N, C-alpha and C positions, 0 to 999 in steps of 0.2 A: 502493500499498500504505499500511497503519498505519503501521507501523515498518518500519526497516531495521537490517542489521549494520553496525557503527560499526567503530571502532578494539577489535581484541584479542576479535574476535567477540563483542562487545557489542550489546545489542540496542535501538535507543532510536525512540521513539517520533515521528512525523514533528510532529505537536501543538508538541511541546517543544523541538525545533529551532527551530521558524517563530516559537515566543514569544522565544528566545534572540537570534538574530537581531533582530528589532523593538526588543529594548531596547539592540542594539548602536546600530541605527540611530539609533534617539531621545536615544545620548547622543553619536554623532557630529553630530549638529543644534546640541549646548550645544558644542560646542567653539567656545574662541576662533578667531577669525578676523583676528589681526592686530591690535595696542593694544589689545585685551582685549575687542575687538567681538562679538558673538557671532555664530556664523556662519548663512547666510540660502542656503535653496536658492533659486533665481532660476529662476520658471514663466512661463508667459503669462499664465495666472490673476494672478499677484501684480506685475506689470510695468505701473507706474503708466505714464499720458501726461501732459508737461508741455508748460506753453505759459506763456511767459516776456513781460508785454505791459510795453512801455516806448517812451521816444523812442529816434532814432537817436546814444546817447552814453551815455559812462559814470555817471558820474553817482549816482542812490539804487539804481542796477540790477546793478552792477558786481561787487556784490561778491557778489551772489545770482550772476551766470554764472561766477564764479570759482568758487566751491562746487561749482556743478553739475559745474565742469569736473573737478575733484578727485574728484567722487564718480563721475565716467565716465557723467551719464546725459546721455542722448538726451533735447534738447527744441527747441521751436519758440520760436526765437528774434523774435519780433514786436514790431519799431521801428515805429513809431506816427509816421508826418508828423504834424507841429505843427499843421498846419491842417486834418487828420482830427481830432483829438480829441475836441474839443467836439460836433461833429456829428457821427459814429460810435461811438466808443468810450467819450465819460466814463460814460455813462447805465449803461453795463453794466456799471462797476465797482462795487464793495461799495460804497466811501465816496466815490468820483468823485474818484479820484485813481491815480496810477501809481509804481511797479512794482507788479504783480497777478502772481499765481501759480495759474495755472491747473492743479488737479491731478483729473484722471478728472473735467472737467467742475465740479468746484466752485473758485470762485473766492477766494485767501488776498490778503489787503491785508495791507499795510504792510513796507517793508524789514525792519526789524530782525525783527520780526515772523518774515517768510517766511525769514531766513537763521537763526534760532532754530529754526524747524520743521527744515530742510535740515541742519541740523548736528546735530539729535537724530535725526533719522532717518537717517542715514549715519555716525554714528560720528563726528561731530567734535564732542563735548558735553563735560561735564565728568564725573568719575567718579561725582557725588553732589549732594546737593543744596547742600551749601556750595560746592563747586566750581564751578555753574552759579550760586550767586548773586554769587560773585567774578565769572565771565565775564559776567552781565548788567552789574554795577557799571562795569567797563571798557566795555562797549559804549556803554552811556551816558556816559562822558565823552568817547570816540569821538563819539557822533551830536552833542555840544554841539563840540568841535571844526568838526565840519560845520556846523552851524548856521552857526558864525560866519564860513565861506567863502561860505555860499550869501547871505546875508546881502550880500557885498561883492560875490559875481557879478548880482546884481540891483538893481544899482546903476546909473548913471550918472553920466557927468561929473565936477567936480571931488569929488561927493563917493565917487563907487566911486573912484580915485585916492586921497583920501583914506583910507578902510576899508582898502586893499588895502598901502598902509604902514603902517597900525597893523598890519594882520593879520600881516606880514614881524617889522617890528621888536618888538614886542609879544605878541601871541598865542599865534605859533609859539614863542617861546624859553619863553614862561611854562606852558602847555601840554603843548609834548613834557620841557621836562622834569619836569616831576608824570609826564605818563603811563610816563616809561622806568621809572620808581621801580615801575612795575606790570608788568615785561615781564623774563623771566629765562631765560637760555638761547634766546635767538627765539623762546620763547613767553610769552603771555599769563598772570601768574597764574590760577591757575584751569583753567588748559587738562592740567595734570599731565605736562608734557613731552611731550606728543604735538599734531598739527595739530589746532586748533578752526576753530568758525566766527568768534569772535571775533580771531582770528589775522587771519584771511584779513581779515575788514572792516578793523582793523587796518594792517593791509599796503596798501591797496587806497587806504584816506585817505593815509598816510603818502606812501607811494610817488607820488600825487596831488602831494601839495603840494610835496613835496620838490622832484619836476620840475619843476612851474611856476613857481616862487617861485625855484629855484637853489640850494635847502636841502643844506649838506655835512650829510652824516648821520653822518658821523666825529665829530660834537660832538654825536651821542646813541647811542653804543657800541648800548646796549639796543632802540634802535628798531632800530639798522642792522641787527644780527643776526638780531630779526624780521622786515625787510624782504627779506635776505638766504636767512632759511629758511624762508619759504612762497613767495617767487620762486622756489628750484630742483627746488622739486617737480615730476616730470616733467608731469603734466596742466597743471599751469598753467603751466609754463614754456610748454608748448605754445601755450593760450588764449591767454596774452600775443601773443606772434608772430604770432600768425594772425588775430587779433581784428580788426576793422573799425574803421579807424581814422577818428578823430571825436577833435573840438576838446575837446570836456570828459568 
C-alpha cells in the first residue's frame, strides 16, 4: 500500500518513511567509532587483500607488521630467503628494494611510506595537516636513528666494534635525549593523545635498541612511557608474543 496508519490514526506515506530511514542510516555511518575515526561498514566488496614482502627479520618491516596487527588486518607475511631475493623477487619490486606492501595487486614501496599509508587508512594518523607534519618530522628523526644502526650492522671486524661502541656511548644518549622532548604522555607529539603510526615506529625502534644494547629506559622516562603505552595494546602485545623469533 502507498500509505499506512500510524500512531493516533494518522495516515503516513510509505515513501516518506523510507526517506526518513535512509537519512537516519546515512547519519549513523558518519558517527565516530573510537578516537574520532569515522565508522566504516565492512563488506566483501571493500575488504582489501594484503601481502607484505620482506626478509625473515624484523628490520624495516616490523613497524608495518605491528600496525597491521593493531588494525586487526589479515595479511600474507611473505618472508623472502636472502638467496632467492635477487633471482626471484627483486625484479618484481617497484624500486628493487624491500619492504613492499601489495594491496589488491598494487605494490607500494618504502617502509615509512607504507606505515604512513596504513596509519591514515586505519585511523592512526594526526587530526589535521599540522599534526601530520609534526608526526612526519618525528618519523624522519627516528629514521635517522635507524640509519646509524644500519651502518653499524653492515660493518665488520674492528670497524663494527668501533661503531657499536660509538652508537651506544654517544649516539643513543644524544638522539634519545632529543627524541624524548617530542614525546608526551606516551605518545609522539602530533598523535593528539591517541595511538599513531609514528608511535609504533618509535616503539619498534626504541624497544629494539634498548634490548640489543642493554639501555635502561628509566633514564629516558618519556620514551619508557611510549614503549609501555604501545606495548600494552592487546593486539600489539599478542603479535609481539607470537611473532617469529629472529636475530634482527
